C-alpha positions in Angstrom: -153.5 96.3 -39.3 -152.1 96.1 -42.6 -153.9 95.3 -46.0 -152.5 92.4 -47.7 -153.5 91.1 -51.0 -152.6 87.9 -52.8 -153.7 86.2 -56.2 -153.4 82.7 -57.8 -154.6 81.7 -61.3 -156.2 78.0 -61.0 -157.2 75.7 -64.0 -160.7 75.2 -62.5 -164.3 76.5 -62.8 -165.5 79.5 -60.4 -167.6 76.8 -58.9 -165.0 74.1 -58.2 -162.7 76.7 -56.6 -165.6 78.1 -54.4 -166.4 74.6 -53.5 -162.7 73.9 -52.5 -162.5 77.1 -50.7 -165.7 76.6 -48.5 -166.3 72.5 -48.4 -165.2 71.3 -44.8 -162.9 68.6 -45.8 -160.9 71.0 -48.4 -161.0 74.0 -46.2 -159.5 72.2 -43.3 -156.9 71.2 -45.9 -155.6 74.4 -47.0 -156.6 76.6 -43.9 -154.3 74.5 -41.9 -151.2 76.0 -43.7 -152.3 79.3 -42.4 -153.1 77.9 -38.9 -152.5 74.4 -37.8 -156.2 72.7 -37.2 -158.3 75.6 -38.8 -162.1 74.4 -39.3 -165.0 76.7 -39.6 -168.2 76.6 -37.6 -171.4 78.2 -38.4 -173.2 78.7 -41.8 -171.6 80.6 -45.0 -174.5 83.1 -45.4 -174.8 86.6 -45.8 -175.5 88.4 -42.2 -174.7 85.5 -40.2 -171.8 85.0 -37.9 -169.1 82.2 -38.6 -166.0 81.1 -36.6 -162.6 80.3 -37.9 -161.0 78.1 -35.3 -158.0 76.0 -34.5 -158.3 72.9 -32.9 -154.6 72.9 -32.1 -154.6 76.1 -29.9 -158.3 76.8 -29.4 -157.8 80.6 -30.9 -160.5 81.8 -33.3 -162.2 84.6 -35.0 -165.6 85.5 -35.1 -166.7 87.2 -38.2 -170.0 88.5 -39.8 -170.4 87.2 -43.4 -171.1 91.0 -44.7 -171.5 90.1 -48.2 -171.8 87.3 -50.2 -172.2 86.6 -53.7 -171.8 82.4 -54.4 -168.9 81.3 -56.6 -168.0 85.1 -56.8 -167.2 86.8 -53.6 -167.6 86.7 -49.8 -166.2 89.5 -47.3 -165.9 88.6 -43.6 -165.7 91.4 -41.1 -164.0 90.0 -37.9 -166.0 90.9 -35.0 -164.3 89.1 -32.1 -161.0 87.6 -31.1 -161.8 84.3 -29.3 -159.8 81.4 -27.3 -161.1 78.1 -25.6 -162.5 76.8 -28.9 -164.4 80.2 -29.6 -165.9 80.5 -26.2 -164.0 83.3 -24.3 -162.9 86.6 -25.8 -159.0 87.2 -26.1 -156.8 90.3 -27.1 -158.5 92.2 -30.3 -155.7 91.6 -32.8 -158.1 90.7 -35.7 -161.3 92.2 -34.4 -162.5 95.3 -37.0 -160.4 93.8 -39.7 -161.9 92.5 -43.2 -161.0 89.4 -45.3 -162.4 88.7 -48.6 -162.3 86.2 -51.3 -162.9 87.2 -54.9 -163.2 84.7 -57.9 -163.2 85.8 -61.6 -163.2 83.0 -64.2 -162.1 83.7 -68.2 -161.0 81.0 -70.7 -160.9 78.1 -68.2 -158.7 79.8 -65.8 -160.2 81.2 -62.5 -158.3 84.1 -60.6 -158.7 84.0 -56.9 -158.0 87.0 -55.3 -157.4 87.0 -51.1 -157.7 90.7 -49.4 -157.0 90.5 -45.6 -156.2 92.7 -43.0 -153.5 91.6 -41.2 -152.4 92.3 -37.5 -149.5 94.4 -37.1 -146.4 92.3 -36.3 -147.7 89.1 -38.5 -147.3 90.4 -41.9 -144.2 88.3 -42.6 -146.0 85.2 -41.4 -149.0 85.7 -43.6 -146.7 86.7 -46.5 -145.4 83.1 -46.4 -148.4 81.2 -45.1 -151.3 82.7 -47.3 -149.2 82.2 -50.7 -148.7 78.4 -49.5 -152.4 78.0 -48.9 -153.6 79.2 -52.2 -151.1 77.1 -53.7 -152.9 74.0 -51.9 -156.2 75.4 -53.0 -154.8 75.4 -56.6 -153.9 72.1 -56.4 -157.0 70.6 -54.6 -159.2 72.5 -57.2 -157.2 71.4 -60.2 -157.1 67.6 -58.9 -160.7 67.6 -58.8 -161.2 68.9 -62.6 -163.1 71.4 -64.0 
């Protein structure tokens, strides 16, 4: 796996950016740019498991919410790769990797940093899709206002 990092400045509060990241409607909007039809199942709570699933292909990743500081930081540790809407195990491309979202606000601008372990051979795809998704987070958060 390769560690990849992306960041973007957003003219919105940390709270607004956080809500844009994790509220169902907006999550589905920006995550769709990474993997079509992506949605979350579970509760974003430290120590709990959630699933990132695709309604289009049925593939997903089960992740432990390893660390959570609302409106500031979340760290996911991917514990299983799944298919059939999260019901069956599949190859372990993502298993063991981490993904984090960090937010820092200064002078009305929130810097969002995403760090993710990307499976070998998928770096080029994510080098395109993740920045596009962050641009969408920015547009959604700035539309909603501060």
